[in-house]
DOVEXKOL-304626 format. One record per residue: x, y, z of N, C-alpha, C, O in turn. Coordinates in steps of 0.2 Angstrom, whole numbers. Layout:
N
<atom n_x="X" n_y="Y" n_z="Z" ca_x="X" ca_y="Y" ca_z="Z" c_x="X" c_y="Y" c_z="Z" o_x="X" o_y="Y" o_z="Z"/>
...
***
This chain:
84
<atom n_x="-89" n_y="-18" n_z="57" ca_x="-92" ca_y="-18" ca_z="50" c_x="-92" c_y="-11" c_z="47" o_x="-92" o_y="-6" o_z="51"/>
<atom n_x="-91" n_y="-11" n_z="41" ca_x="-90" ca_y="-4" ca_z="38" c_x="-97" c_y="0" c_z="38" o_x="-102" o_y="-3" o_z="37"/>
<atom n_x="-97" n_y="6" n_z="38" ca_x="-103" ca_y="10" ca_z="38" c_x="-104" c_y="14" c_z="32" o_x="-109" o_y="15" o_z="30"/>
<atom n_x="-98" n_y="16" n_z="29" ca_x="-99" ca_y="20" ca_z="23" c_x="-99" c_y="15" c_z="16" o_x="-97" o_y="9" o_z="17"/>
<atom n_x="-102" n_y="18" n_z="11" ca_x="-103" ca_y="14" ca_z="5" c_x="-97" c_y="12" c_z="2" o_x="-96" o_y="6" o_z="0"/>
<atom n_x="-92" n_y="17" n_z="2" ca_x="-85" ca_y="15" ca_z="-1" c_x="-81" c_y="10" c_z="3" o_x="-78" o_y="6" o_z="1"/>
<atom n_x="-82" n_y="10" n_z="10" ca_x="-79" ca_y="6" ca_z="14" c_x="-81" c_y="-1" c_z="13" o_x="-78" o_y="-6" o_z="14"/>
<atom n_x="-88" n_y="-2" n_z="12" ca_x="-91" ca_y="-8" ca_z="11" c_x="-88" c_y="-11" c_z="4" o_x="-87" o_y="-17" o_z="4"/>
<atom n_x="-88" n_y="-7" n_z="-1" ca_x="-85" ca_y="-9" ca_z="-7" c_x="-78" c_y="-11" c_z="-6" o_x="-76" o_y="-17" o_z="-9"/>
<atom n_x="-74" n_y="-8" n_z="-3" ca_x="-67" ca_y="-9" ca_z="-2" c_x="-66" c_y="-16" c_z="2" o_x="-62" o_y="-20" o_z="0"/>
<atom n_x="-71" n_y="-17" n_z="7" ca_x="-71" ca_y="-24" ca_z="10" c_x="-72" c_y="-30" c_z="6" o_x="-69" o_y="-35" o_z="6"/>
<atom n_x="-77" n_y="-28" n_z="1" ca_x="-79" ca_y="-34" ca_z="-4" c_x="-73" c_y="-35" c_z="-9" o_x="-72" o_y="-41" o_z="-10"/>
<atom n_x="-70" n_y="-29" n_z="-11" ca_x="-65" ca_y="-30" ca_z="-16" c_x="-59" c_y="-34" c_z="-13" o_x="-56" o_y="-38" o_z="-16"/>
<atom n_x="-58" n_y="-32" n_z="-6" ca_x="-52" ca_y="-35" ca_z="-3" c_x="-53" c_y="-42" c_z="-2" o_x="-48" o_y="-46" o_z="-3"/>
<atom n_x="-59" n_y="-44" n_z="-1" ca_x="-60" ca_y="-52" ca_z="0" c_x="-60" c_y="-55" c_z="-6" o_x="-57" o_y="-61" o_z="-6"/>
<atom n_x="-62" n_y="-52" n_z="-12" ca_x="-61" ca_y="-56" ca_z="-18" c_x="-54" c_y="-56" c_z="-20" o_x="-52" o_y="-62" o_z="-23"/>
<atom n_x="-50" n_y="-51" n_z="-19" ca_x="-43" ca_y="-51" ca_z="-21" c_x="-39" c_y="-56" c_z="-16" o_x="-35" o_y="-60" o_z="-19"/>
<atom n_x="-41" n_y="-57" n_z="-10" ca_x="-38" ca_y="-61" ca_z="-6" c_x="-39" c_y="-68" c_z="-8" o_x="-34" o_y="-72" o_z="-8"/>
<atom n_x="-45" n_y="-70" n_z="-10" ca_x="-46" ca_y="-77" ca_z="-13" c_x="-43" c_y="-78" c_z="-19" o_x="-40" o_y="-84" o_z="-20"/>
<atom n_x="-42" n_y="-73" n_z="-23" ca_x="-39" ca_y="-74" ca_z="-30" c_x="-31" c_y="-75" c_z="-29" o_x="-28" o_y="-79" o_z="-32"/>
<atom n_x="-28" n_y="-71" n_z="-24" ca_x="-21" ca_y="-71" ca_z="-23" c_x="-20" c_y="-78" c_z="-19" o_x="-15" o_y="-81" o_z="-21"/>
<atom n_x="-24" n_y="-80" n_z="-15" ca_x="-23" ca_y="-87" ca_z="-12" c_x="-23" c_y="-93" c_z="-17" o_x="-19" o_y="-97" o_z="-16"/>
<atom n_x="-27" n_y="-92" n_z="-22" ca_x="-28" ca_y="-97" ca_z="-27" c_x="-21" c_y="-97" c_z="-31" o_x="-18" o_y="-103" o_z="-32"/>
<atom n_x="-19" n_y="-91" n_z="-33" ca_x="-12" ca_y="-91" ca_z="-37" c_x="-6" c_y="-93" c_z="-33" o_x="-2" o_y="-97" o_z="-35"/>
<atom n_x="-6" n_y="-92" n_z="-26" ca_x="-1" ca_y="-94" ca_z="-22" c_x="-1" c_y="-101" c_z="-21" o_x="5" o_y="-105" o_z="-21"/>
<atom n_x="-7" n_y="-104" n_z="-20" ca_x="-7" ca_y="-112" ca_z="-20" c_x="-5" c_y="-115" c_z="-26" o_x="-1" o_y="-120" o_z="-26"/>
<atom n_x="-7" n_y="-112" n_z="-32" ca_x="-4" ca_y="-115" ca_z="-38" c_x="3" c_y="-114" c_z="-39" o_x="7" o_y="-119" o_z="-41"/>
<atom n_x="6" n_y="-109" n_z="-37" ca_x="14" ca_y="-108" ca_z="-37" c_x="17" c_y="-114" c_z="-33" o_x="22" o_y="-117" o_z="-35"/>
<atom n_x="14" n_y="-115" n_z="-27" ca_x="17" ca_y="-120" ca_z="-22" c_x="17" c_y="-127" c_z="-25" o_x="22" o_y="-130" o_z="-25"/>
<atom n_x="11" n_y="-128" n_z="-28" ca_x="10" ca_y="-135" ca_z="-32" c_x="15" c_y="-136" c_z="-37" o_x="18" o_y="-141" o_z="-38"/>
<atom n_x="16" n_y="-130" n_z="-41" ca_x="21" ca_y="-131" ca_z="-47" c_x="28" c_y="-132" c_z="-45" o_x="32" o_y="-135" o_z="-48"/>
<atom n_x="30" n_y="-128" n_z="-39" ca_x="37" ca_y="-129" ca_z="-36" c_x="38" c_y="-136" c_z="-34" o_x="43" o_y="-139" o_z="-35"/>
<atom n_x="33" n_y="-139" n_z="-31" ca_x="33" ca_y="-146" ca_z="-29" c_x="34" c_y="-151" c_z="-35" o_x="38" o_y="-155" o_z="-34"/>
<atom n_x="31" n_y="-149" n_z="-40" ca_x="31" ca_y="-153" ca_z="-46" c_x="38" c_y="-153" c_z="-49" o_x="41" o_y="-158" o_z="-51"/>
<atom n_x="41" n_y="-147" n_z="-49" ca_x="48" ca_y="-146" ca_z="-52" c_x="53" c_y="-150" c_z="-47" o_x="57" o_y="-154" o_z="-50"/>
<atom n_x="52" n_y="-150" n_z="-41" ca_x="57" ca_y="-153" ca_z="-37" c_x="56" c_y="-161" c_z="-37" o_x="61" o_y="-165" o_z="-37"/>
<atom n_x="50" n_y="-163" n_z="-38" ca_x="48" ca_y="-170" ca_z="-39" c_x="51" c_y="-173" c_z="-46" o_x="54" o_y="-178" o_z="-46"/>
<atom n_x="50" n_y="-169" n_z="-51" ca_x="53" ca_y="-171" ca_z="-57" c_x="60" c_y="-171" c_z="-57" o_x="63" o_y="-176" o_z="-61"/>
<atom n_x="64" n_y="-167" n_z="-54" ca_x="71" ca_y="-167" ca_z="-53" c_x="73" c_y="-174" c_z="-50" o_x="78" o_y="-177" o_z="-52"/>
<atom n_x="70" n_y="-175" n_z="-44" ca_x="71" ca_y="-181" ca_z="-40" c_x="70" c_y="-188" c_z="-44" o_x="73" o_y="-193" o_z="-43"/>
<atom n_x="64" n_y="-188" n_z="-48" ca_x="63" ca_y="-194" ca_z="-52" c_x="67" c_y="-194" c_z="-58" o_x="67" o_y="-200" o_z="-61"/>
<atom n_x="70" n_y="-189" n_z="-60" ca_x="74" ca_y="-189" ca_z="-66" c_x="69" c_y="-189" c_z="-72" o_x="70" o_y="-192" o_z="-77"/>
<atom n_x="63" n_y="-186" n_z="-72" ca_x="58" ca_y="-185" ca_z="-77" c_x="61" c_y="-182" c_z="-83" o_x="65" o_y="-178" o_z="-83"/>
<atom n_x="58" n_y="-184" n_z="-89" ca_x="60" ca_y="-182" ca_z="-96" c_x="58" c_y="-175" c_z="-97" o_x="61" o_y="-171" o_z="-100"/>
<atom n_x="52" n_y="-173" n_z="-94" ca_x="49" ca_y="-166" ca_z="-96" c_x="50" c_y="-161" c_z="-90" o_x="46" o_y="-157" o_z="-89"/>
<atom n_x="56" n_y="-162" n_z="-86" ca_x="57" ca_y="-157" ca_z="-81" c_x="58" c_y="-150" c_z="-83" o_x="57" o_y="-146" o_z="-80"/>
<atom n_x="61" n_y="-150" n_z="-89" ca_x="63" ca_y="-143" ca_z="-92" c_x="56" c_y="-139" c_z="-94" o_x="55" o_y="-133" o_z="-92"/>
<atom n_x="51" n_y="-143" n_z="-96" ca_x="45" ca_y="-140" ca_z="-98" c_x="41" c_y="-138" c_z="-91" o_x="38" o_y="-133" o_z="-91"/>
<atom n_x="42" n_y="-142" n_z="-86" ca_x="38" ca_y="-140" ca_z="-80" c_x="42" c_y="-134" c_z="-77" o_x="38" o_y="-130" o_z="-74"/>
<atom n_x="48" n_y="-134" n_z="-78" ca_x="52" ca_y="-128" ca_z="-75" c_x="50" c_y="-122" c_z="-79" o_x="49" o_y="-116" o_z="-76"/>
<atom n_x="49" n_y="-122" n_z="-85" ca_x="47" ca_y="-116" ca_z="-89" c_x="40" c_y="-114" c_z="-87" o_x="39" o_y="-108" o_z="-87"/>
<atom n_x="35" n_y="-119" n_z="-86" ca_x="29" ca_y="-117" ca_z="-84" c_x="29" c_y="-114" c_z="-77" o_x="25" o_y="-109" o_z="-76"/>
<atom n_x="33" n_y="-116" n_z="-73" ca_x="33" ca_y="-113" ca_z="-66" c_x="36" c_y="-106" c_z="-67" o_x="33" o_y="-102" o_z="-63"/>
<atom n_x="41" n_y="-105" n_z="-71" ca_x="44" ca_y="-99" ca_z="-71" c_x="39" c_y="-94" c_z="-74" o_x="39" o_y="-88" o_z="-72"/>
<atom n_x="35" n_y="-96" n_z="-79" ca_x="30" ca_y="-92" ca_z="-82" c_x="25" c_y="-90" c_z="-77" o_x="23" o_y="-84" o_z="-76"/>
<atom n_x="23" n_y="-95" n_z="-73" ca_x="18" ca_y="-93" ca_z="-68" c_x="20" c_y="-89" c_z="-62" o_x="16" o_y="-84" o_z="-60"/>
<atom n_x="26" n_y="-89" n_z="-60" ca_x="29" ca_y="-85" ca_z="-55" c_x="30" c_y="-78" c_z="-58" o_x="28" o_y="-73" o_z="-55"/>
<atom n_x="32" n_y="-77" n_z="-64" ca_x="32" ca_y="-70" ca_z="-67" c_x="25" c_y="-67" c_z="-68" o_x="24" o_y="-61" o_z="-67"/>
<atom n_x="20" n_y="-71" n_z="-70" ca_x="13" ca_y="-69" ca_z="-70" c_x="11" c_y="-66" c_z="-63" o_x="7" o_y="-61" o_z="-63"/>
<atom n_x="12" n_y="-70" n_z="-58" ca_x="10" ca_y="-68" ca_z="-51" c_x="13" c_y="-62" c_z="-49" o_x="10" o_y="-58" o_z="-46"/>
<atom n_x="20" n_y="-61" n_z="-51" ca_x="23" ca_y="-55" ca_z="-49" c_x="20" c_y="-49" c_z="-53" o_x="19" o_y="-43" o_z="-51"/>
<atom n_x="19" n_y="-50" n_z="-59" ca_x="16" ca_y="-45" ca_z="-64" c_x="9" c_y="-42" c_z="-61" o_x="7" o_y="-37" o_z="-61"/>
<atom n_x="5" n_y="-47" n_z="-58" ca_x="-2" ca_y="-46" ca_z="-56" c_x="-1" c_y="-43" c_z="-49" o_x="-6" o_y="-41" o_z="-46"/>
<atom n_x="5" n_y="-43" n_z="-46" ca_x="5" ca_y="-40" ca_z="-39" c_x="4" c_y="-45" c_z="-33" o_x="3" o_y="-43" o_z="-27"/>
<atom n_x="3" n_y="-52" n_z="-35" ca_x="2" ca_y="-57" ca_z="-30" c_x="8" c_y="-58" c_z="-26" o_x="7" o_y="-58" o_z="-19"/>
<atom n_x="14" n_y="-58" n_z="-29" ca_x="20" ca_y="-58" ca_z="-25" c_x="25" c_y="-52" c_z="-28" o_x="24" o_y="-50" o_z="-33"/>
<atom n_x="29" n_y="-51" n_z="-23" ca_x="34" ca_y="-45" ca_z="-25" c_x="39" c_y="-47" c_z="-31" o_x="40" o_y="-53" o_z="-32"/>
<atom n_x="41" n_y="-42" n_z="-35" ca_x="45" ca_y="-44" ca_z="-41" c_x="52" c_y="-47" c_z="-38" o_x="54" o_y="-52" o_z="-42"/>
<atom n_x="55" n_y="-45" n_z="-33" ca_x="61" ca_y="-48" ca_z="-31" c_x="60" c_y="-55" c_z="-28" o_x="64" o_y="-59" o_z="-28"/>
<atom n_x="54" n_y="-56" n_z="-25" ca_x="52" ca_y="-63" ca_z="-22" c_x="52" c_y="-67" c_z="-28" o_x="54" o_y="-73" o_z="-28"/>
<atom n_x="49" n_y="-65" n_z="-33" ca_x="48" ca_y="-69" ca_z="-39" c_x="55" c_y="-71" c_z="-42" o_x="57" o_y="-77" o_z="-44"/>
<atom n_x="60" n_y="-66" n_z="-43" ca_x="66" ca_y="-67" ca_z="-45" c_x="70" c_y="-72" c_z="-41" o_x="74" o_y="-77" o_z="-43"/>
<atom n_x="69" n_y="-72" n_z="-34" ca_x="73" ca_y="-76" ca_z="-29" c_x="70" c_y="-83" c_z="-30" o_x="74" o_y="-88" o_z="-30"/>
<atom n_x="64" n_y="-84" n_z="-31" ca_x="61" ca_y="-91" ca_z="-32" c_x="63" c_y="-94" c_z="-38" o_x="65" o_y="-100" o_z="-38"/>
<atom n_x="63" n_y="-90" n_z="-44" ca_x="66" ca_y="-93" ca_z="-50" c_x="73" c_y="-95" c_z="-50" o_x="75" o_y="-100" o_z="-52"/>
<atom n_x="77" n_y="-90" n_z="-47" ca_x="84" ca_y="-91" ca_z="-46" c_x="86" c_y="-98" c_z="-42" o_x="90" o_y="-102" o_z="-44"/>
<atom n_x="82" n_y="-99" n_z="-37" ca_x="83" ca_y="-105" ca_z="-32" c_x="81" c_y="-111" c_z="-36" o_x="84" o_y="-116" o_z="-35"/>
<atom n_x="75" n_y="-111" n_z="-40" ca_x="73" ca_y="-117" ca_z="-44" c_x="78" c_y="-119" c_z="-49" o_x="80" o_y="-125" o_z="-50"/>
<atom n_x="81" n_y="-114" n_z="-53" ca_x="86" ca_y="-115" ca_z="-58" c_x="92" c_y="-118" c_z="-55" o_x="95" o_y="-122" o_z="-57"/>
<atom n_x="94" n_y="-115" n_z="-49" ca_x="100" ca_y="-117" ca_z="-45" c_x="99" c_y="-125" c_z="-43" o_x="104" o_y="-129" o_z="-44"/>
<atom n_x="93" n_y="-126" n_z="-41" ca_x="91" ca_y="-133" ca_z="-39" c_x="92" c_y="-138" c_z="-45" o_x="94" o_y="-143" o_z="-44"/>
<atom n_x="89" n_y="-136" n_z="-50" ca_x="89" ca_y="-140" ca_z="-56" c_x="96" c_y="-141" c_z="-59" o_x="97" o_y="-147" o_z="-62"/>
<atom n_x="100" n_y="-136" n_z="-59" ca_x="107" ca_y="-137" ca_z="-62" c_x="112" c_y="-140" c_z="-57" o_x="117" o_y="-142" o_z="-59"/>
<atom n_x="110" n_y="-142" n_z="-51" ca_x="114" ca_y="-144" ca_z="-46" c_x="115" c_y="-152" c_z="-47" o_x="119" o_y="-155" o_z="-44"/>
***
């Protein structure tokens, strides 16, 4: 356990950030699953779902939840999957 005041604060901040990042990552996984399901079903709104997913991935990268290049790779693979 932390002894210094600043170390206690850092531990608290780290825990809050971990929970927030976990939530964002879970949302991204669910959106990616929706994109793949929409493609397989031949859904009419698959382009809209893809745009929402792309936006969410960019936001996660902007906030530092995932790396910028990881975001680019995920988006690239999703578009490649949708256009195949």
